[in-house]
N, C-alpha and C positions, 0 to 999 in steps of 0.2 A: 164595281161588283154588282151583280144583278139584284133586283128587288125581290129576294126570295126569302120567305119566312118559314122557319122550321116549326113544325107543330110542337106544342108543349107535351113532353113525355113524362108521364107519372111513373116514377121508379117502381111503385107498388103494383102497376098494371100487370095482369097475368098475360103472358104471351100464349101463342097457339100451343096446343098440346104437343109435347115432344119437340118444341122449338121448331116447328115445321115451317119452312119457307114456302110461300104460296106459289108453288111451281107445279104445273100439271105434267103429265107424262109426255105431252107433245110440245111442251113449251120450254125454251131455254130461259134461264134466269135473266133478270134485268141487269144484274151486276154480280161480278165475282170479287170477293174481298180476299186478297192474298196477304197472309201474315207470316213472315219469317220469324222463327222462334229459337232462341238459345237461352236456356235456363231462366224461364219466366213463369214457373208453375204457380206462383202466388198471384200473378196478374191475370192469368188466363180465364178464371171463372168470371171476373168482372168484365174483362174485355169481350168475351163471347156474348154476355148479356147486353152490354152496351151496343154492340153491333146489331144484335137481333132486335133490340128495342127501337133503335133509330130507323132501321130499314123497314121493319114491320109497320111502325107508325106512319111512315111515308108511303105505305102501300107499294113497296118495291119487292119483287121476287129476287131472291139472292141465294148465294152459296158462300160459305166461308171456307177457305182453303188454308189450313194451318200447316206450315212446313217446319218440322222440327229438325234443327241443324245440329244434331249430336248433343242434345242436352243431357246433363247428368244429374238433374235435380228432381226428376219425376215428371217433367213436362210431357215427354213422349207417352208415358203410361196414362197420364190424365187425358191426353188427346185421343188415344186409342179407345179409352173407356167412353168418352163423350161421343165419339164418332159412331159407336154402336147404338146409342140411344137418341141421337139427334139426327134429323134428316137434312139439316142445313149445313152440316159440317163434313168436310173431307180432311182427314188427318194423313199427311204425307210425311213419313218418317225416313229421314236419310240415314244411311249406314254409319256415318261419322260426321264430324264437323268439317264442312266444305267451305264455309264462309257465307256471308249474307247474299253475295251476288248469285251463288249457286242455288241458294234457297229460294230467292225470288224467281230465278229462271225455272225452277221446278214448279213453283206456284203458277207461273204463266202457262206452263205446259199442261197443267191439269185444269185450268180455268176453261169454262164453257160459255160464259156470257160474252156479249159484244162489247161490254165495258168492264174494265178491270181497275179496281182500287187497291192500292197498297198502303199499309201502315205498320208501324212498329207495335210490338206486343207489350211494351212496358207501360202503357196507359198514358204516356206523355202526349201522343197524338189523340185527338178527341174524335171518336166515331160519329159524334153528332154533326161534324163538319162534312160528312160524306155527301149528303144531299146537296149541299152548296156547291161542291166540286162537280157533281153530276149536272146540276143546272148550268154551270159555266161551260161544261163540255158540250151541252146541247146548243150553245151559241155558234158552233162550227169549229171548235178547237179539237185537236187530236190528243193533246196532253195538257192537263191542268195541274200545276204544281202548288203545293201548300207553301206559305211563307210565314214562318214563326216570328212574327214581329216582336213579341214579348216572350223571349225564351226564358225558361226557368232552369237554367243550367249554370254550372260553375264558370266564373269569368276566365280563369287561367287555362284550365284543362279542356274546356269545351268551346266557349264563346270566341276566345282569341284565335285558336287554330281554325275555327269555322269561318270567321271573318276573312282571314288571310286566304284560305282555300277558295272561298267564294269569289274573292277579288281576282285571284289568279285564273280561275276557271272562266269567269266572265270575260276577262281580257284576252285569253287564249282562244276561246271558242266563238266569241261574238254572240253568245246566247245569254241575254241579259236577264237572268233569274237571280233574285236576291238570295235564295236559300236552297242551294243544291242538295244540302244534307237532309232536308225534310223528307221523310219516307212517305208522308201522306200525299199521294198523287193519284190522279184518275187518268186512265189511258183508254183509247180505243183498241180493241183486241187486235185488229189488223196491223196496228203500229208495232206492238210488241212482237208480233209474229215475224216481222222483218228484222228484228234486232237480236243478234246472237251475243249473249253475255259471257265474258270470260274474266278471269282474274278477279279484280275488285271494281268492276266498272259500273256497279249499281248506282253510285253517286253521280255518275255522268249520264244518266238516262236522258235528261233533256238535251244534252249535246249529241248523243247518239240519235235521238229522235230528229234533231235538226238536220243531221246528215241524211236522214231518210226523207227529208222534205216536210216534216210535220209542222202544223200550226200549234204554237206553244204559248201559254200564258200562265199567270200565277195569281192567287188570291190569298189574302191574310187568313190564317187559321189559328185556332186556339193551341196553346201549349201548356202542359201542366208539369209540375215538379214530379220527379220519379218517386213513386210510393213504396216500391219494393226493390230490394237488391241494389246493385251498383251498376253504373254505366260500363259498357264494354268498349267504349271509344275514348280516345284521348289524344294528347299531342304526339304520341309515338306513331300515329298513323300518317303524320305529315309527309314523310318520305315516300310512302306508298301512293299517296295522293298525287305527288309531283310526278312520279314515274307513270302513273296511269294518265295524267294530264298530257304528257308527251305522246303517249299512244293515241289519245283522242285527237290531239292536234295533227298528228300525222294522218290519221284516218280521215279527218275532215278535209284535208287539202290534197292528199296524194293516194287515197285508197285505190283508185282505179288507174293511177299513173305514177307508180313509184319511181319509174325511170327518170321522171322529171326532176326529182330531188337528188337521187344517187348519181344520175348521169351528169347533172349540172355540177355537183360538187367534184365528181371525178374529172370532168373536163377542166374545171378551174385549177385543180391540183396538177393535172398533166401539163396544161399550158404554162403554169407557173414554173414547174420543174424543167420543162423544155426551154423556156426563156432563160433560166439561170444557166442551164447546160450550154446554150448557144453563147451566152456572155463569157463563160469560162473558156469555151473553145476559142473564142476570139482572143482572149488574153493569152492563151497558150500559143496559138499560131502566129499572131501578129506581134505581140509584145514579148513573146518567149518567157512568160512568167511561169513559175512553178504553181500548179493548182492542186497537186496531190494532197497537200496538207491544209487546204483551205476548208473551213466549215461549210462554205457555200456548195461545195461538191457533194458533201453528205446530204445537205438539204435538197439539192436537185434530185439525187437518187431517191430520197425518201418521198418527195412529192410525186415523182413519176410512178413509183411502185404503188403509192397510196391511190393515185388517180386510177390506175388500172384496176385495183381491188374494188374501189367504189363503183366503177363502171360495171364490173362483174356482179357486184351486189345488186345493182339496178336491174341487170338482165335476169338474175335469179328471182328478184322480187316481182318482176313482171310475169314470169312463169308461174310463181305461186299465186299471184293475184288472179290470173286467168284460171288456174286450177280451182281456186276458191269459188269463183263465180260459176264456172261451167259445171263443176261437179255437183253443185247444189241447185243448178238451174236458176241462179239468182241473176236477174237483169241488172244492168248498171244504171237503171233509171227507175223511178216510181211514178205511176199514174194515179192522180187523185180521182179523176172521174172522166168518163167518156160521154160526150153529148152528141147525139146524132138524130136526125129526123127519121122516123120509121117509114120505110118505103114498102108499100104493098105491091 
C-alpha cells in the first residue's frame, strides 16, 4: 500500500457554498463518483456530505453521479431536489428497477472525468478511502479494487456466500482479487468505455477488465455495519452468480473464437458417434448380429445429431461474434500505448 496520508477532516467544517465542486467551465473534474441507489433515502444525506468532505479536503475536483434504480422510498425525490441546489451532483433517475449492473452502466455513461470511482449508497463503504484508491491508481494501474478485510456483515447470509463466490471466481477467471463483491473501486474512464455491461455482470468487473488487458490490483479498505434499512443481497443470489460466472469464463477464453469450443465439442461428438456406427456396422455385416434393439445404435444416432448441432452452433456464434465487433467498430485487440520517435 502506498505511503499516503489522508488529511484530518473536521465534520463541522463548512463546505463550499452550495456544495460546489471546484471545477471551472473549461476543466473536467478529477474524479466522477458513481453511486447506484435502491431505497437508501436515509443514507443519502450523510453519504453526499462524506463524499464532498473527503474530496474537497483533498483538493480534488469532482462530480457525484447518483443513479436511482427504481426506488420507492423517496430516494429519487431527494436526489432531484438536491440536484437543483448542488452543483456537484447529477441525479440520474431510471424509469424502473433494472438492477445494479444497469445502474452502474448508466453512471459510467454520464461520468465525464478520466477517473471513475464506484461505491454503494448504504454507508458501508467509506468515502474517506477514495483518495487512497486514487493514489494507487496513479501507480500505473487501470483498476483498483477495495478489499473489505474486516467485513461487518452477517456470517451466514452474506459472508459465507461471498467467500464461496470469490473462491469460484478467482479459480475460473485467474484474476486473483480477494473481494469481487466490494463496490468501492477506482477505474480509468477509458477502461469502462471498453466494457459493455449486461445482466448482473457488475460483480465481475475485474474479470471483464482483465479480458480488456487491464492492470488490476486491490487494497484494503474500511467497511462499516449497515446503519439504515436492510441488505438487498443474500444467499439467494448464488445461482445467478454461477450463471454469470459461466458467461465470464466463456468470454475470457472464446469471445473471439467461439467455433473453437463448439466446433471441438461437435467434432468429438460426431467422431464418437461415427466410431460406434462403424462398430455396429461391422457386427451386422461380419457377425450377422441384430443391432436394431441395441442401445448403442440410439447412442450413435444421438451423438451424430448432437455433433452436427454443436457444429452449427459454432458457425452461428462465429457470425454473431463478427457482427458484435464489426457493427460497433470494436477491435479484437486493445492498445495500451504507442511509442514512436517524432520525425520532422
